[in-house]
C-alpha positions in Angstrom: 75.6 138.3 116.1 72.9 140.8 117.1 71.2 140.5 120.5 68.0 138.6 120.4 65.0 139.9 122.3 63.8 137.9 125.2 61.8 134.8 124.3 58.8 134.0 126.5 59.3 131.0 128.8 56.9 128.5 127.1 57.2 125.0 126.0 55.7 125.5 122.5 55.0 128.4 120.2 52.6 128.6 117.3 53.9 129.9 113.9 52.1 133.2 114.5 53.8 133.6 117.9 57.2 132.8 116.3 56.5 135.3 113.6 55.7 138.0 116.1 58.7 137.3 118.3 61.3 137.1 115.5 59.7 139.6 113.0 59.9 136.9 110.3 56.9 136.4 108.1 55.0 133.1 108.4 55.6 132.2 104.8 59.3 132.8 105.3 59.3 130.4 108.3 57.6 127.7 106.3 60.1 128.2 103.5 63.0 128.0 106.0 61.6 124.7 107.3 61.9 123.3 103.7 65.4 124.7 103.3 67.0 124.1 106.7 66.6 120.6 107.9 67.5 121.5 111.5 64.4 123.7 111.7 61.7 121.1 112.4 58.8 122.2 114.6 56.7 119.5 116.1 53.5 118.8 114.1 50.3 118.1 116.0 47.8 115.6 114.6 45.8 118.6 113.3 48.8 119.6 111.3 49.6 122.7 113.3 53.3 123.6 113.9 54.5 123.8 117.4 57.9 125.4 117.7 60.1 124.7 120.7 62.4 127.2 122.4 65.4 125.7 120.4 63.5 126.3 117.2 62.8 129.9 118.0 66.5 130.4 118.8 67.4 128.8 115.5 65.1 131.1 113.6 67.0 134.1 115.2 70.3 132.5 114.2 69.2 131.9 110.6 67.8 135.4 110.4 71.0 136.9 111.7 73.2 134.9 109.3 71.0 135.7 106.2 70.2 139.3 106.9 73.0 140.7 109.0 76.0 138.6 108.1 74.9 138.3 104.5 75.3 134.5 104.2 73.7 132.8 101.3 71.1 130.0 101.9 73.8 127.4 101.1 76.2 129.2 103.4 73.8 129.1 106.3 73.2 125.4 105.7 76.9 124.7 105.9 77.3 126.9 108.9 74.5 125.2 110.8 75.8 121.7 110.0 79.3 122.7 111.1 77.9 124.3 114.3 75.9 121.1 115.0 79.0 119.0 114.6 81.0 121.2 117.0 78.3 120.8 119.6 78.4 117.0 119.2 82.1 116.8 119.6 82.1 118.9 122.8 81.1 116.6 125.7 80.3 119.6 127.9 77.5 120.5 125.5 76.0 117.0 125.6 74.6 117.3 129.1 75.0 120.6 130.9 74.4 119.6 134.5 76.4 121.1 137.4 75.8 118.3 140.0 77.2 120.2 142.9 74.7 123.0 142.8 71.5 121.2 141.8 68.9 119.5 144.0 67.9 115.9 143.4 64.4 117.0 142.2 65.9 119.4 139.7 68.4 116.8 138.6 65.6 114.3 137.9 63.5 116.9 136.2 66.4 117.8 133.9 66.8 114.1 133.0 63.1 113.7 132.4 63.1 116.8 130.1 66.1 115.5 128.2 64.5 112.1 127.7 61.3 113.7 126.5 63.3 115.8 124.0 65.2 112.7 122.8 61.9 110.8 122.4 60.4 113.6 120.3 63.5 113.5 118.1 63.2 109.8 117.6 59.6 110.0 116.7 60.4 112.3 113.7 
């Protein structure tokens, strides 16, 4: 996999920002949303897309698989589904907290962030 450029540390990104960061056209991002069910930016009440950091990383992964590794669209779908299943089976990936080196406030903030993310997933 090619090295991805640094992604700004933000909670949400507009489709224009994602396009500029990833060098993928906006219309291509919208198409990928229809093809790859894992790519689901949050929609505001106005209809604007708000991509999370995970979505931007997924765009880089899809771009690499399609353009560099020459996967077909169907191949990328299968790869992503298999990748998601591997992560689910690995209990270390479920919650990556090293409790020995983390303060109580950081620990609680991580839990809060995880719960917010789960709530967003459930609202979809």
